[in-house]
C-alpha positions as CSV (number, residue, x, y, z in Angstrom):
1,M,159.9,34.8,88.9
2,P,161.1,33.2,85.6
3,N,163.5,35.2,83.4
4,G,161.7,37.2,80.7
5,Q,158.7,38.3,82.8
6,K,158.3,41.9,83.7
7,F,159.9,42.7,87.0
8,V,160.1,46.6,86.9
9,E,157.2,48.5,85.3
10,V,157.2,52.2,84.7
11,S,154.1,53.8,83.2
12,D,153.5,57.4,82.3
13,L,155.9,58.5,85.0
14,V,156.1,62.3,85.7
15,R,158.2,64.0,88.3
16,V,158.0,67.8,88.9
17,F,160.1,69.7,91.4
18,A,159.0,73.0,92.9
19,T,161.7,75.7,93.0
20,P,161.6,79.4,93.9
21,E,161.9,80.2,90.2
22,G,159.0,77.9,89.3
23,E,158.3,74.3,88.5
24,V,161.0,72.1,87.0
25,R,159.8,69.1,85.1
26,A,162.5,66.5,85.5
27,L,160.7,63.5,84.0
28,D,157.8,63.6,81.5
29,G,155.8,60.5,80.6
30,L,158.3,57.7,80.9
31,S,157.1,54.2,80.1
32,F,159.2,51.1,80.0
33,D,159.7,47.8,81.7
34,V,162.7,45.7,82.9
35,R,162.4,42.0,82.5
36,H,163.5,39.6,85.3
37,G,167.2,38.8,84.9
38,E,167.8,41.6,82.4
39,F,170.6,44.1,82.5
40,L,169.2,47.4,81.2
41,S,171.2,50.6,81.0
42,I,170.0,54.2,80.8
43,V,172.1,56.9,79.1
44,G,171.5,60.5,78.6
45,P,172.8,64.0,79.2
46,S,173.4,65.4,82.7
47,G,170.2,66.7,84.2
48,C,167.8,64.5,82.2
49,G,166.5,62.8,85.3
50,K,168.4,59.5,85.3
51,S,169.2,59.6,89.1
52,T,165.6,60.9,89.8
53,L,164.3,57.8,88.0
54,A,166.4,55.5,90.2
55,M,165.1,57.2,93.4
56,L,161.5,56.8,92.2
57,I,162.0,53.1,91.5
58,A,163.6,52.6,94.9
59,G,160.6,54.3,96.5
60,L,162.9,57.1,98.0
61,M,160.9,59.7,96.1
62,R,157.2,60.0,95.1
63,P,156.2,60.5,91.5
64,S,154.1,63.6,90.6
65,S,152.0,61.2,88.5
66,G,152.3,57.9,86.8
67,L,153.1,54.4,88.2
68,V,156.2,52.4,89.3
69,A,155.7,48.7,90.1
70,L,158.2,46.0,91.3
71,G,157.1,42.4,90.9
72,G,153.5,43.5,90.2
73,R,153.3,45.7,93.4
74,T,153.0,49.5,93.2
75,V,156.0,51.3,94.7
76,D,154.5,53.7,97.3
77,R,157.2,53.5,100.0
78,P,161.0,52.8,100.3
79,Q,161.8,49.3,99.0
80,T,163.8,46.8,100.9
81,N,164.1,44.1,98.3
82,L,166.7,45.8,96.2
83,G,170.3,47.0,96.4
84,I,171.6,50.4,95.5
85,V,175.1,51.4,94.5
86,F,175.9,55.1,94.1
87,Q,178.8,57.0,92.4
88,N,180.6,57.3,95.7
89,A,181.1,54.3,97.9
90,V,179.9,56.0,101.1
91,L,181.7,53.8,103.5
92,L,182.0,54.4,107.3
93,A,185.5,55.5,108.0
94,W,185.8,53.7,111.3
95,R,184.5,50.3,110.1
96,S,186.6,47.7,108.2
97,A,185.7,46.5,104.7
98,L,183.9,43.5,106.1
99,D,182.0,45.5,108.7
100,N,180.9,48.0,106.1
101,V,179.4,45.1,104.1
102,L,177.6,43.8,107.2
103,L,176.3,47.3,108.0
104,Q,173.2,46.7,105.9
105,V,172.5,43.4,107.6
106,E,172.7,45.2,111.0
107,M,170.4,48.0,109.8
108,R,167.8,45.4,108.8
109,G,167.9,43.9,112.4
110,L,169.4,40.7,111.2
111,D,172.1,38.6,112.9
112,A,175.4,39.7,111.3
113,R,177.1,36.5,112.4
114,Q,174.9,34.5,110.0
115,Y,175.9,36.7,107.1
116,R,179.6,36.9,107.9
117,H,180.6,33.9,105.7
118,S,178.5,35.3,102.8
119,A,180.2,38.7,103.2
120,M,183.6,37.1,103.1
121,E,182.7,35.2,99.9
122,L,181.4,38.3,98.2
123,L,184.6,40.2,99.0
124,A,186.7,37.4,97.7
125,S,184.6,37.2,94.5
126,V,185.5,40.9,93.7
127,G,189.2,40.4,94.4
128,L,189.3,41.7,98.0
129,E,190.3,38.5,99.8
130,G,192.9,39.5,102.5
131,F,191.5,43.1,102.7
132,E,188.5,42.3,104.9
133,K,190.0,44.0,108.0
134,R,191.3,47.1,106.1
135,L,189.7,50.5,106.9
136,P,188.5,52.7,104.0
137,H,191.5,55.0,104.0
138,E,193.7,51.9,103.4
139,L,191.7,51.0,100.2
140,S,191.9,52.4,96.7
141,G,188.9,54.0,95.0
142,G,188.1,50.8,93.1
143,M,188.4,48.7,96.2
144,K,186.0,51.0,98.1
145,Q,183.5,50.7,95.3
146,R,183.8,46.9,95.3
147,V,183.0,47.0,99.0
148,A,179.9,49.2,98.3
149,I,178.8,46.6,95.6
150,C,179.2,43.8,98.1
151,R,177.1,45.8,100.7
152,A,174.3,46.2,98.1
153,L,174.4,42.4,97.4
154,I,174.8,41.0,100.9
155,H,171.0,40.4,101.4
156,D,170.8,38.8,97.9
157,P,168.3,41.2,96.4
158,P,166.5,40.4,93.1
159,L,167.0,44.0,91.8
160,L,170.2,46.1,91.7
161,L,170.1,49.8,91.0
162,M,173.5,51.3,90.0
163,D,173.7,55.1,89.6
164,E,176.9,55.9,87.8
165,P,178.9,53.5,90.1
166,F,182.2,53.9,88.1
167,G,182.0,57.6,87.5
168,A,184.7,58.5,89.9
169,L,187.2,55.8,88.9
170,D,190.1,55.9,86.4
171,A,189.8,54.2,83.0
172,L,191.7,51.0,83.9
173,T,189.8,50.5,87.2
174,R,186.5,51.1,85.3
175,D,187.3,48.3,82.9
176,Q,188.1,45.9,85.7
177,M,184.9,46.9,87.6
178,T,182.9,46.4,84.4
179,L,184.2,42.8,84.2
180,D,183.5,42.2,87.9
181,I,179.9,43.4,87.5
182,Q,179.3,41.2,84.5
183,G,180.5,38.2,86.4
184,I,178.6,38.9,89.6
185,C,175.3,39.5,87.8
186,A,175.7,36.5,85.6
187,R,176.3,34.2,88.5
188,G,173.5,35.6,90.6
189,G,170.9,36.1,87.9
190,K,170.2,39.6,89.0
191,T,167.9,42.2,87.4
192,V,170.0,45.3,87.0
193,L,169.1,48.9,86.1
194,F,172.4,50.6,85.3
195,I,172.7,54.4,84.9
196,T,175.8,55.7,83.2
197,H,177.2,58.4,81.0
198,S,179.4,55.9,79.3
199,I,178.0,54.4,76.1
200,T,180.8,51.9,76.0
201,E,179.9,50.6,79.5
202,A,176.2,50.5,78.6
203,V,176.7,48.5,75.4
204,F,179.2,46.1,77.0
205,L,177.0,45.2,80.0
206,S,173.5,45.5,78.7
207,G,170.9,43.6,76.8
208,R,169.0,46.8,76.1
209,V,170.0,50.5,76.3
210,I,167.5,53.3,76.9
211,V,168.5,56.8,75.5
212,M,166.9,59.7,77.3
213,T,166.3,63.3,76.0
214,P,167.5,66.4,77.8
215,R,165.2,67.8,80.5
216,P,162.4,67.1,80.7
217,G,163.6,63.6,80.5
218,R,161.7,61.4,78.0
219,I,162.6,58.1,76.3
220,D,163.9,58.8,72.8
221,G,164.9,55.3,71.9
222,I,165.5,51.7,73.2
223,F,168.3,49.7,71.6
224,D,168.8,46.0,71.7
225,V,172.4,44.8,72.2
226,E,172.6,41.4,70.5
227,L,176.1,40.3,71.5
228,P,177.0,36.9,72.9
229,R,177.9,36.5,76.6
230,P,180.3,36.5,78.4
231,R,181.7,39.6,76.7
232,R,185.3,40.6,76.6
233,L,186.9,44.0,76.6
234,A,188.7,43.4,73.3
235,V,187.6,45.8,70.6
236,R,185.3,44.1,68.1
237,A,183.6,45.6,65.1
238,D,180.1,44.3,66.1
239,R,180.3,46.0,69.5
240,L,181.4,49.3,67.9
241,E,178.4,49.2,65.6
242,H,176.1,49.0,68.6
243,E,177.9,51.8,70.3
244,Q,177.6,53.9,67.1
245,R,173.8,53.4,67.0
246,V,173.5,54.8,70.5
247,R,176.0,57.6,69.9
248,V,174.1,58.8,66.8
249,Q,170.9,58.9,68.8
250,V,172.6,61.1,71.5
251,L,174.0,63.3,68.7
252,V,170.6,63.8,67.2
253,L,169.2,64.7,70.6
254,S,171.9,67.2,71.4
255,G,171.2,70.8,70.6
256,D,174.7,71.8,71.5
257,D,177.0,72.2,68.6
258,D,180.1,71.5,70.6
259,V,178.7,68.2,71.9
260,A,177.5,67.3,68.4
261,D,181.1,67.9,67.1
262,D,182.5,65.7,69.8
263,F,180.3,62.8,68.7
264,R,181.1,63.5,65.0
265,E,184.8,63.1,65.9
266,L,184.1,59.8,67.7
267,H,182.3,58.5,64.6
268,W,185.2,59.5,62.4
269,V,187.6,57.7,64.7
270,F,185.5,54.5,64.6
271,G,184.8,54.9,60.8
272,G,181.1,55.7,61.3
273,R,178.7,54.6,58.6
274,V,176.0,57.1,59.3
275,S,175.0,59.0,56.2
276,R,174.4,62.3,58.0
277,L,178.1,62.3,59.2
278,P,181.0,63.1,56.8
279,P,182.7,59.8,55.7
280,L,186.2,59.3,57.1
281,R,187.7,59.3,53.6
282,R,186.2,62.7,52.7
283,R,187.4,64.0,56.1
284,L,191.0,63.0,55.2
285,Q,190.8,64.4,51.7
286,S,189.4,67.8,52.8
287,P,190.6,68.4,56.3
288,R,188.3,70.8,58.2
289,L,187.8,71.5,61.8
290,P,184.5,70.7,63.5
291,R,181.9,73.5,63.1
292,R,182.1,75.3,66.4
293,R,180.6,78.6,67.4
294,D,184.0,80.3,67.2
295,N,184.7,78.8,63.8
296,P,181.4,78.5,61.9
297,S,183.0,77.8,58.6
298,G,184.9,74.7,59.9
299,R,188.0,75.7,57.9
300,M,191.5,75.2,59.2
301,P,192.6,78.5,60.9
302,C,195.6,80.4,59.6
303,A,198.7,80.8,61.7
304,P,198.9,84.2,63.4
305,S,201.6,85.3,61.1
306,C,199.4,85.0,58.0
307,R,196.3,86.8,59.3
């Protein structure tokens, strides 16, 4: 399938869960597509249905209504032509790194010996050459996640679903993993649906970013990220502007004053140009604390001795 054609199609997707307290509408009327070879990220608050969406696309869950299609075929059962990476690596403790990668091959009933060389190359491509025989307890968190990524790619799937794969990693390891994913996907021409809470990761990796509303999850905006590739981690003004656009959308969606204040502070740090936010210069001239519930005026509190 040539790059640019629709590979993933989601139309009027609804997912409702039945609970003892009543129905919970997790997703409500989602419609979007992912083009072949595209890296698309989805960001949104916790509980907005991002992981549910990934499960629906993978065919691991049935929609209440609406349509999901991969390559023009309706998804009505678990899909085998994709790879999935979760937040936790989920490695088998008694198998080596190499054997964990080959586990998917064995589960598919294929000859693991024919994939051994490919597995070794994948591990080397993510910096794990020499660690093929190590058990999971001998690997760091970042190493384990690299093994999980190799396991998802061993059968060379056209689509990769990544559900907050770096959420449990420290900041430095996340940065390195972000670079690794950029290189792997660029070399393989993969279509990637990347779910994350990190706006920085989404903007760095993606060609487009979808912002979802709080539950019930709906699409509030789709942002194009027009930055040249390959991208570097160095802070650049043009990348920050893209991040600000997405952050503002999340700010507008948030009904929580504390969350809104956090995003206001981020904009002040980055010198945000959004008219609805106080300019940095005014912030410095008239210092005020964010407007929180325990401080509705936003004024600097007095020391205990002057109260």
